[in-house]
N, C-alpha and C positions, 0 to 999 in steps of 0.2 A: 523592654521593661527592665528596670534595674531596681536596686535597693529593695528586694523582695523580703518582706518581714512577716513573721508570725504575729498574729493579733490575739489578744486575750479579750474575749467578749463577756460582758456581765451575765448574759443569758445562760452561759455555761455553768454558772453557779447554782442554777436551779436543778438540784439532784433528782427531782421528780420527772424531769424531761431529758436530762443529759447525764451520761456516764463518761468520766474521763478514762480514756484508754491508755494514753501516754501523753507526754508534753505536746500540747497543741492539737491533739486529736481527741474528738468526742463522739460518742455514739448517741444519736437522737433516738430516745426511747419511744417516741411517738411514731416513728417510721418503721414499719414492719418489713420494708424492702431490704434486700442485701446491700443496697447502696446507702445505708443509714449512718455512715461515718462522716464527720465534718471536720474541716480545718478552715480557719479564717486567716486570710493573707492580705497584705497591702502590696501594691505594685506602683512604682513610679514610672509613668510613661515618658519615653524619650521624645525629643523634638521630632515632630512629624509623624509620630506613631499614633495609630488609631486605638480606640478602646477595644475594637474587635480582634485585631491581630497584633501581637502573637497570642493573645489570650485564647482564642478559639483553637489554635494549634496545641497549646498547653493542655487544654481540656481533652482534645483528641488523643494526645500522646499518653496521658495518664488515665484515660477512661473516666473522667470526672464531669460533673455538671455544676453550674452555679445554683446554689440553693437559696442564697440571699445576697442582695446587692448592697446591704448595709447603708441604706439611703441616709439615715440620720448621721452616720459617720461621714459619708461622702459629701455632705453639704457643709462640712467644716471649712475653715480657711485653707486647709491642706489641699482641697480640691483645686485651688488656684494653681498649685504646683503640679497639677496633673497626677494626683495620687488616687488610685482606684483601690477600694477596699471591698473584698468579697468573701463570702463563705462558700467554700467548695464542698461538694458531696461526692461520695463514691464508696466502693468497697474498701475495707481496711487496708489490704495490701497496696491498692492503687493510691490511697491517701498517703501511706507511708513512703511510697516511691516518689510522690510529688513533693515531699519535704526536701528532696534533693535540690530543688530550685531556690530554696531560701538562701539569701545572701548572694545569689548569682545574677548574672545579666542574661536575659532571654530575649532573642530577637529573631526575625526572619531575614534570610539572605537569599537573593536571587542568584541563580547560576544557569549556565547553558550546558545541556548535555550534547552528546554526539549527534543527536537528531536535530540540533540547532534550535530546539524549543527552550523557552525560558521556564524554569521550575523554581519553586520556593522551598527552602528547607528551614527547619527550626534549629537554632543554635543555642546552646547553653554553655556559658563560660563563667 
């Protein structure tokens, strides 16, 4: 994934449902769980890259989950360019940590350990 960008969603303007915490991070006031913070990001998939990986590894690394797939945005002409737009949810500190990937390239790399097994690691550059 590359060209990771922060998105501004119109729904965040509804102050009865969302509270801005800081740039790009909002608290969902309808969600009483401790994972009620949100961030919306777009990711450009690289050639041969699936929508599942490295996204699943990003979610695991930062303890996040997808709260909205932004289908209305994903059906735009940008989808032809393999752009995936998602709203991610999690605890505030985890969302803040995940902002680190904005503007970065994130991908999986295979490597072989001493036991001669193939492993996958998440790289962020």
